[in-house]
C-alpha distance (Angstrom), angle and dihedral (degrees) to the residues before:
residue distance angle dihedral
M1 . . .
P2 3.81 . .
T3 3.81 117.5 .
L4 3.81 130.9 -141.1
F5 3.74 118.9 -160.4
Q6 3.86 112.6 -168.2
I7 3.84 120.1 -168.6
S8 3.78 107.7 -152.2
I9 3.83 133.9 153.4
E10 3.82 91.3 -134.5
V11 3.83 138.0 27.8
N12 3.77 121.6 -140.8
S13 3.82 88.9 -23.3
G14 3.81 127.5 104.8
S15 3.85 121.9 3.7
V16 3.84 95.8 -67.4
G17 3.76 94.1 42.9
R18 3.79 92.3 50.3
I19 3.80 89.4 49.1
A20 3.82 91.2 51.9
E21 3.79 90.7 49.2
Q22 3.79 92.4 48.6
I23 3.78 92.6 49.5
G24 3.80 87.6 49.6
Q25 3.81 90.4 52.0
T26 3.83 91.4 49.7
A27 3.76 90.1 51.4
I28 3.80 92.8 49.0
S29 3.81 90.3 52.1
H30 3.78 88.0 56.8
G31 3.74 91.6 52.5
W32 3.80 100.2 -96.6
K33 3.79 126.4 136.4
S34 3.84 109.0 -123.1
Y35 3.79 131.7 -154.7
I36 3.80 125.7 179.9
T37 3.81 127.1 -176.4
Y38 3.77 128.6 -145.3
A39 3.80 139.1 -172.6
R40 3.76 101.1 179.8
N41 3.75 131.1 10.0
H42 3.76 117.0 28.9
L43 3.78 124.7 -179.0
P44 3.80 126.0 174.4
S45 3.82 111.7 -61.7
R46 3.87 136.2 -173.4
S47 3.82 87.0 -140.6
Q48 3.76 126.2 78.8
T49 3.80 105.7 -100.1
I50 3.88 130.0 -145.9
K51 3.74 123.5 -163.6
I52 3.80 116.7 -137.6
G53 3.77 117.9 -151.0
A54 3.86 129.8 -36.2
K55 3.77 137.0 -95.4
P56 3.82 97.2 -91.4
G57 3.82 91.4 55.1
I58 3.78 92.0 47.0
Y59 3.79 91.8 49.4
W60 3.78 91.6 49.0
H61 3.78 91.0 49.4
G62 3.79 88.2 51.5
I63 3.81 92.5 50.9
M64 3.81 91.9 50.2
T65 3.80 88.6 49.0
R66 3.81 92.6 49.7
L67 3.78 93.2 49.4
F68 3.76 106.6 32.0
D69 3.86 106.5 16.9
R70 3.85 89.3 -118.0
H71 3.72 96.9 144.9
C72 3.86 114.2 167.3
L73 3.81 89.3 9.6
H74 3.81 97.5 100.1
S75 3.85 134.0 49.4
T76 3.78 85.8 80.6
R77 3.81 97.1 153.9
A78 3.79 92.0 47.5
T79 3.75 93.3 50.6
R80 3.82 93.2 48.5
K81 3.79 88.7 51.9
L82 3.76 89.8 49.6
I83 3.84 90.1 52.5
R84 3.85 90.6 51.3
Q85 3.81 87.7 53.8
I86 3.82 92.2 49.1
E87 3.76 89.6 50.7
E88 3.83 91.6 51.0
I89 3.83 92.1 48.0
K90 3.80 96.3 43.0
P91 3.74 98.1 -155.8
D92 3.80 121.9 -156.6
I93 3.86 90.9 -143.4
I94 3.80 128.6 27.9
Q95 3.80 110.5 -159.9
L96 3.82 122.4 -169.3
H97 3.77 126.1 -158.7
H98 3.85 119.3 169.2
I99 3.79 108.8 -10.5
H100 3.88 90.5 176.8
G101 3.75 119.7 82.7
Y102 3.87 104.0 94.0
F103 3.82 96.8 -78.1
L104 3.81 109.0 92.5
N105 3.84 140.4 52.6
M106 3.80 107.0 -134.9
K107 3.86 92.9 -163.4
V108 3.83 92.5 55.0
L109 3.85 94.1 41.7
F110 3.76 98.8 44.4
R111 3.81 96.0 43.5
Y112 3.83 85.6 55.4
L113 3.82 92.6 47.0
S114 3.81 90.1 48.1
S115 3.88 89.1 53.9
I116 3.85 95.7 58.3
N117 3.75 135.7 54.2
T118 3.74 99.1 -137.2
P119 3.80 109.3 131.7
V120 3.86 110.9 -103.0
V121 3.78 119.9 -155.3
W122 3.83 111.9 -166.3
V123 3.79 114.7 -166.1
F124 3.74 112.5 -153.7
H125 3.78 113.5 -146.5
D126 3.84 91.5 162.8
C127 3.78 142.5 0.7
W128 3.79 102.1 -93.8
A129 3.91 94.0 109.0
F130 3.80 93.6 69.2
T131 3.81 103.5 33.9
G132 3.78 129.6 81.9
H133 3.74 90.5 -126.1
C134 3.78 126.7 -19.4
A135 3.78 130.2 76.6
H136 3.87 91.2 -144.3
F137 3.85 130.4 30.5
D138 3.73 103.8 175.9
Y139 3.75 99.8 85.2
A140 3.79 91.2 51.8
G141 3.76 93.9 42.4
C142 3.78 92.9 -133.1
Y143 3.76 120.6 151.8
K144 3.83 100.9 173.9
W145 3.81 87.2 116.3
Q146 3.85 87.8 76.5
T147 3.78 91.5 65.2
Q148 3.87 116.8 4.5
C149 3.82 129.2 -27.5
S150 3.78 116.7 -133.1
D151 3.82 139.7 141.5
C152 3.85 89.6 26.6
I153 3.80 114.3 -142.3
Q154 3.80 89.2 -161.8
K155 3.84 96.9 50.1
K156 3.85 90.3 126.7
V157 3.80 93.8 48.9
Y158 3.77 121.8 87.7
P159 2.96 119.6 -27.8
A160 3.75 79.9 32.8
S161 3.79 124.7 -158.1
Y162 3.78 118.4 -172.6
M163 3.79 98.7 -172.5
T164 3.76 120.0 17.9
D165 3.73 126.5 48.4
R166 3.85 109.0 -152.6
S167 3.79 96.4 162.7
Y168 3.84 94.1 120.3
K169 3.83 91.3 50.5
N170 3.78 94.9 40.4
Y171 3.77 91.8 50.1
T172 3.79 92.4 49.6
L173 3.82 92.6 44.8
K174 3.84 92.8 49.1
K175 3.77 91.6 48.3
E176 3.85 90.4 54.1
L177 3.81 97.6 41.8
F178 3.78 100.4 42.2
N179 3.86 93.9 44.3
A180 3.81 91.6 55.0
V181 3.88 96.3 70.7
P182 3.76 106.4 108.4
N183 3.82 98.7 -156.9
M184 3.82 112.0 32.5
T185 3.74 134.6 141.8
I186 3.78 121.4 -168.3
V187 3.84 118.5 -144.2
P188 3.77 112.5 -165.5
V189 3.75 114.5 -166.1
S190 3.86 94.9 -136.5
E191 3.77 140.3 33.7
W192 3.82 88.4 -119.0
L193 3.83 93.1 55.7
G194 3.86 90.6 45.8
R195 3.83 88.8 58.6
I196 3.73 91.7 48.8
V197 3.90 92.4 50.2
K198 3.76 88.6 54.8
Q199 3.92 88.4 57.7
S200 3.84 92.2 48.9
F201 3.80 132.8 83.1
L202 3.85 86.9 -95.4
Q203 3.78 92.7 67.3
K204 3.79 94.6 114.8
Y205 3.72 93.3 69.9
P206 3.80 124.5 88.7
V207 3.82 112.1 -103.7
K208 3.79 124.7 -149.6
I209 3.83 114.4 -176.5
I210 3.75 113.4 -145.2
Q211 3.79 114.8 172.8
N212 3.79 119.1 -144.8
G213 3.82 120.7 -91.1
I214 3.85 129.4 -157.3
D215 3.78 137.1 -152.0
L216 3.81 103.8 -95.7
H217 3.88 89.8 -169.1
T218 3.74 89.6 63.7
F219 3.79 100.6 32.7
S220 3.85 102.3 53.4
P221 3.90 135.4 113.8
Q222 3.80 105.6 -62.6
P223 3.81 126.8 -139.9
L224 3.84 117.1 -81.1
C225 3.83 90.5 -121.3
D226 3.85 89.9 59.9
T227 3.73 95.5 49.2
E228 3.85 91.9 46.1
N229 3.78 90.0 50.9
M230 3.81 91.8 49.0
M231 3.82 91.7 51.1
K232 3.81 90.5 50.4
K233 3.79 89.6 49.2
L234 3.75 91.1 52.9
G235 3.81 94.3 42.8
I236 3.82 94.3 -118.4
P237 3.86 119.0 146.7
G238 3.78 114.1 -115.8
N239 3.78 94.9 -116.5
A240 3.84 98.2 45.6
P241 3.77 117.5 119.7
I242 3.85 106.9 -121.7
L243 3.78 124.4 -148.9
L244 3.74 108.4 -163.3
G245 3.82 129.8 -156.8
V246 3.89 125.0 -177.3
A247 3.81 128.6 -176.5
S248 3.79 135.2 150.4
T249 3.84 87.0 -134.3
W250 3.77 126.4 16.6
D251 3.76 117.2 -145.1
Q252 3.76 140.8 132.8
R253 3.82 91.3 -74.4
K254 3.83 92.2 53.5
G255 3.82 91.3 51.1
L256 3.91 104.5 -109.7
A257 3.86 89.5 143.4
D258 3.83 89.3 51.6
F259 3.71 91.1 54.1
I260 3.76 89.2 51.0
R261 3.79 90.2 51.4
L262 3.81 90.9 45.7
S263 3.82 89.7 53.7
Q264 3.77 89.5 59.9
I265 3.89 93.8 59.4
I266 3.74 107.1 35.3
P267 3.83 122.7 99.0
S268 3.75 117.7 -87.6
D269 3.82 93.9 -109.8
W270 3.75 94.9 56.4
R271 3.81 119.0 94.9
I272 3.86 128.8 -156.8
V273 3.80 116.0 -151.5
L274 3.88 118.2 -166.4
V275 3.86 124.3 -170.0
G276 3.75 123.8 -163.5
L277 3.77 102.3 40.2
T278 3.79 127.0 145.4
K279 3.76 123.3 -120.8
K280 3.75 90.5 -105.0
Q281 3.74 92.7 51.3
L282 3.79 91.8 48.2
K283 3.79 89.5 59.6
L284 3.83 92.5 56.4
L285 3.78 100.1 52.1
P286 3.79 121.4 119.6
A287 3.80 117.3 -117.0
N288 3.90 95.5 -97.7
I289 3.81 94.2 57.3
T290 3.75 120.1 80.1
G291 3.73 112.7 -158.3
M292 3.84 134.3 -159.2
E293 3.83 132.9 -177.7
R294 3.74 121.5 -115.4
T295 3.84 113.0 -67.0
E296 3.78 130.9 -157.2
N297 3.79 90.5 -167.3
V298 3.75 101.6 107.6
R299 3.82 93.5 -174.1
Q300 3.81 87.6 57.2
L301 3.82 90.1 50.6
A302 3.83 90.6 49.7
T303 3.87 88.7 51.4
L304 3.81 89.2 51.5
Y305 3.81 92.5 50.2
T306 3.82 92.0 46.8
M307 3.80 96.1 49.8
S308 3.85 93.5 49.0
T309 3.70 126.6 95.2
V310 3.80 93.0 -146.0
F311 3.72 139.1 -2.3
I312 3.81 112.1 -132.6
N313 3.86 120.0 -160.2
P314 3.79 107.3 -176.5
T315 3.85 91.7 174.1
W316 3.78 113.9 156.3
E317 3.84 92.9 -156.7
D318 3.76 130.9 12.9
T319 3.77 140.6 140.6
F320 3.76 106.2 -142.0
P321 3.85 113.4 -29.7
T322 3.81 112.8 -149.6
T323 3.85 87.4 -154.8
N324 3.83 88.4 77.4
L325 3.76 90.7 53.1
E326 3.86 93.8 45.2
S327 3.84 90.3 52.8
M328 3.86 94.0 49.4
A329 3.86 88.7 47.7
C330 3.78 87.3 58.4
G331 3.76 92.9 50.6
T332 3.85 96.3 -105.1
P333 3.90 121.4 130.8
V334 3.82 120.1 -125.2
I335 3.76 133.7 -133.4
T336 3.79 114.8 -166.5
Y337 3.79 139.1 166.1
N338 3.78 119.9 -102.9
T339 3.79 96.5 -103.3
G340 3.81 137.9 123.0
G341 3.76 115.8 -41.9
S342 3.80 96.4 -27.8
V343 3.82 89.3 95.8
E344 3.82 95.8 55.5
S345 3.79 95.5 78.3
V346 3.83 97.2 48.4
S347 3.76 121.3 83.2
G348 3.87 129.7 -177.0
E349 3.80 89.3 -98.2
T350 3.78 96.6 50.2
G351 3.82 103.2 43.6
Y352 3.71 146.2 -55.3
V353 3.73 141.9 -70.6
V354 3.84 118.8 -145.3
E355 3.78 134.4 179.7
K356 3.77 119.1 -87.5
G357 3.77 112.3 -86.9
D358 3.81 96.4 9.6
I359 3.79 97.2 135.2
Q360 3.83 91.7 170.1
A361 3.76 90.1 56.0
L362 3.82 90.6 53.2
K363 3.79 88.8 54.8
E364 3.76 93.7 45.3
R365 3.72 96.1 48.7
T366 3.81 89.9 47.7
S367 3.78 87.5 54.4
D368 3.77 89.8 50.6
I369 3.82 89.4 54.9
L370 3.85 90.9 49.0
K371 3.79 89.1 48.4
N372 3.76 94.5 49.5
T373 3.83 90.8 38.1
K374 3.79 123.8 -120.6
E375 3.75 90.7 -104.2
S376 3.82 90.4 67.4
Y377 3.82 88.9 64.4
K378 3.77 98.7 38.3
N379 3.82 102.1 86.0
A380 3.86 92.0 44.6
C381 3.81 89.1 50.8
L382 3.74 92.7 49.6
D383 3.78 93.7 45.7
R384 3.82 93.8 49.3
A385 3.75 92.2 49.2
A386 3.81 92.8 48.3
G387 3.75 94.3 42.8
L388 3.78 99.8 46.4
Y389 3.82 111.0 15.6
D390 3.79 109.5 38.7
K391 3.78 104.8 131.9
N392 3.80 90.1 -141.8
N393 3.82 89.2 63.9
R394 3.84 101.5 28.5
F395 3.83 96.9 53.5
E396 3.79 91.6 47.2
D397 3.89 82.5 79.0
Y398 3.82 87.8 67.7
I399 3.82 91.7 54.3
Q400 3.76 90.7 49.2
L401 3.91 88.7 49.6
Y402 3.82 91.9 49.0
N403 3.83 91.6 49.5
N404 3.76 91.8 48.2
L405 3.82 91.8 49.6
L406 3.78 90.0 49.6
G407 3.70 93.5 45.4
R408 3.79 93.4 -115.2
T409 3.76 128.6 141.5
K410 3.75 111.9 -127.3
K411 3.80 109.4 -111.7
């Protein structure tokens, strides 16, 4: 029985944690044994799960990052313990997701990975692996990662450092460590990110683009009684057009300020609903924005998508947001900014792409959807989600990749 070992910061929680869980489920259905690690959120999983580190170590790692820009250079003991567990399990494939997040030591991990010949599959959900500091560069318009990072203009952006700038050293170290793995395949989650990887210092590695998939059983049009109850709970009139936004963390990059600006120009009967806000952000919302904290209740998320007129994703930089897919799977059209891989999931029949920061265009395209009626987009959204982003099909690509790496013929 072949064994898959996924290194993830979460299990079955958040977009990346759910992707890791669903890949594990697909592997299990093909007769594989599946392990997934986690350092933070951990929801029930069909895979065997392994905890990495503990809160004190994560907090100390965060402090060292904040002060000295030493992200992924602590958690040494936790990483060594992880390696001992890998050696005991002897997986056939080691798959990485995010290794940033204050829970792993990249020196310890990659020196181990470079010493073995086990195939490594590294799924890129962002750009952190080939920059000296940041997880995304598009919003800042910085392209130093193509040559040599230094004097980082995003030093105070995740993973934030408020004192030292180690971007030059971090870039050089990553280039050395990550290029030393003898048998690694990089899996960007979008065509855009795949092109970017080929311009980075990791360009020597084979690239296999596998876009994200979602659970179409969970994310599907929800019953009318559920959407009506949700609207009552949120105090929204039954006939109000609803503009939905969902993010795990709302910041400038995700477009929170753009929603605030949009709220100032929309008609008085429209309502904006934002999911994923902090308690502090909730207190600062204008009257025509209804806010909610982050939810792990995917059925609730599906109900919110279903009841909405349009899903608006004003992200200024993104690789391939699963929120776009989830919205379409619930029959709701999408409007997104022309950035990164966010545009790849949206067609002319399922929504609109507008230029970054064009608040007036967000309003106008929403008006177009209201004029045409949401129902005229619904079937195209459902068909696109089912045809391209069903996890049962999408994650089969990983099994094919694993079998190719192991020299097996898919049965």
